[in-house]
C-alpha positions in Angstrom: 21.3 -6.0 14.4 19.8 -3.3 12.2 18.1 -4.7 9.1 17.3 -2.1 6.4 15.2 -4.2 4.0 13.6 -7.5 3.3 14.3 -9.0 -0.1 11.4 -10.6 -1.9 11.7 -13.9 -3.8 11.5 -12.2 -7.1 14.6 -10.2 -6.3 16.4 -13.4 -5.2 15.5 -15.1 -8.5 16.7 -12.1 -10.5 20.0 -12.0 -8.5 20.6 -15.7 -9.3 19.6 -16.0 -12.9 21.9 -14.1 -15.2 19.4 -14.1 -18.1 16.7 -12.5 -16.0 15.6 -9.1 -17.2 16.2 -7.6 -13.7 19.5 -9.4 -13.0 21.8 -6.4 -13.1 20.0 -4.1 -10.8 19.1 -6.9 -8.4 22.7 -8.2 -8.2 24.0 -4.6 -7.9 21.8 -4.2 -4.8 23.8 -7.0 -3.0 27.2 -6.3 -4.4 27.2 -2.5 -4.4 24.7 -1.9 -1.6 27.2 -0.2 0.7 26.4 -0.8 4.3 22.8 -1.8 3.8 21.8 -4.9 5.8 19.3 -7.2 4.1 17.1 -10.0 5.3 15.3 -12.8 3.5 12.2 -14.6 4.9 12.4 -18.4 5.2 9.4 -18.6 3.0 11.3 -16.7 0.2 14.0 -19.3 0.2 11.4 -22.0 -0.3 9.6 -20.1 -3.0 12.9 -19.3 -4.8 14.0 -22.9 -4.7 10.6 -24.0 -6.1 10.8 -21.5 -8.9 14.4 -22.3 -9.8 13.9 -26.1 -9.9 10.5 -26.1 -11.6 10.3 -28.5 -14.6 8.1 -28.5 -17.7 7.4 -26.4 -20.7 6.7 -23.2 -18.8 9.7 -23.5 -16.4 12.3 -21.0 -17.6 15.2 -21.8 -15.2 15.3 -25.6 -14.5 18.2 -25.5 -12.0 19.2 -28.9 -10.6 18.5 -29.3 -6.9 22.3 -29.0 -6.2 22.6 -25.8 -8.3 19.5 -24.2 -6.6 20.8 -25.1 -3.1 24.2 -23.7 -3.8 22.6 -20.5 -5.2 20.5 -20.1 -2.1 23.5 -20.7 0.2 25.2 -17.8 -1.6 22.3 -15.5 -0.8 22.1 -16.8 2.8 25.8 -16.0 3.3 25.2 -12.3 2.8 21.7 -11.8 4.3 20.0 -12.4 7.6 17.3 -15.1 7.9 13.9 -14.2 9.3 10.6 -15.9 9.5 7.3 -16.5 11.2 6.5 -18.9 13.9 3.8 -21.5 13.3 1.2 -19.4 15.2 2.3 -16.2 13.3 1.9 -18.1 10.0 -1.6 -19.2 10.9 -2.5 -15.7 12.0 -1.3 -14.2 8.7 -3.3 -16.8 6.8 -6.4 -16.0 8.9 -6.0 -12.3 8.5 -5.5 -12.7 4.7 -8.7 -14.8 4.5 -10.7 -12.5 6.7 -9.7 -9.6 4.5 -11.0 -11.4 1.4 -7.6 -12.4 0.1 -7.5 -15.2 -2.4 -4.9 -17.1 -4.3 -1.1 -16.9 -4.5 -0.9 -13.3 -3.1 -1.0 -15.2 0.2 2.7 -16.0 -0.3 3.5 -12.3 -0.6 1.5 -11.8 2.6 3.7 -14.4 4.4 6.9 -12.8 3.1 5.8 -9.3 4.1 4.6 -10.4 7.5 8.1 -11.4 8.2 9.1 -7.7 7.7 6.3 -6.5 10.0 7.1 -9.0 12.8 10.8 -8.3 12.7 10.5 -4.5 12.4 12.0 -4.3 9.0 10.9 -0.9 7.4 11.3 -1.8 3.7 10.4 -4.5 1.3 12.5 -4.7 -1.9 10.5 -6.3 -4.7 9.8 -6.2 -8.4 6.0 -6.7 -7.5 5.5 -3.2 -6.2 1.7 -3.1 -6.7 1.1 -6.4 -4.9 3.2 -5.7 -1.9 2.1 -2.0 -1.5 -1.5 -3.2 -1.5 -0.8 -5.7 1.2 1.6 -3.5 3.3 0.7 0.1 2.9 2.5 1.1 6.2 5.9 -0.2 4.9 8.1 1.3 2.3 7.9 -1.0 -0.8 10.5 -0.3 -3.5 12.4 -1.8 -6.4 16.1 -2.6 -6.1 16.8 0.4 -8.2 14.8 2.7 -5.9 16.4 1.2 -2.8 19.9 1.7 -4.2 19.1 5.4 -5.0 17.5 6.2 -1.7 19.5 8.1 0.9 20.2 6.2 4.2 
C-alpha cells in the first residue's frame, strides 16, 4: 500500500481538540485530503494519549482515558499504523545520542524514523524546524502545505 505522509503527534492533537489553534487545517487534511494515504507511528499514538490525558495546572486538554482512547481510535480508523521494532528503536536512540541529541527531540526522532524505515516520503507536522533538522532528506510540511501540494 502506498503511504503519502506520516502524521506527527502535534497534528493528531490539533485534529482531536476543537479549541486548538491548528484544528481546522489539521482536520481538513484528514477529511478533505482526497486520495492521500496517511500513516501514524505507534509512538505518536502514545505521545498523543499522554498529552490529551495530562493533568495539572499546565494541562490544557484533560481528556478522560475513555475520551482519549475513543479519539485515538477515530484516527486509527482512517490511517495506517507503522512503528519501529525494538532493535530499530534502540538504533534510533543510539544514533540520536551519537549525534549529540539531547532531551525531548528524541521523540521526534522516533516518530520520523518510522517514516524512514517504512519509506514514507513526507512528515506532516506543526514542528517544521525540529523535524527538518532531524530529517533533511524527507519532505517536512505543515498540513496546509501538504493539502496545497500537487500529487
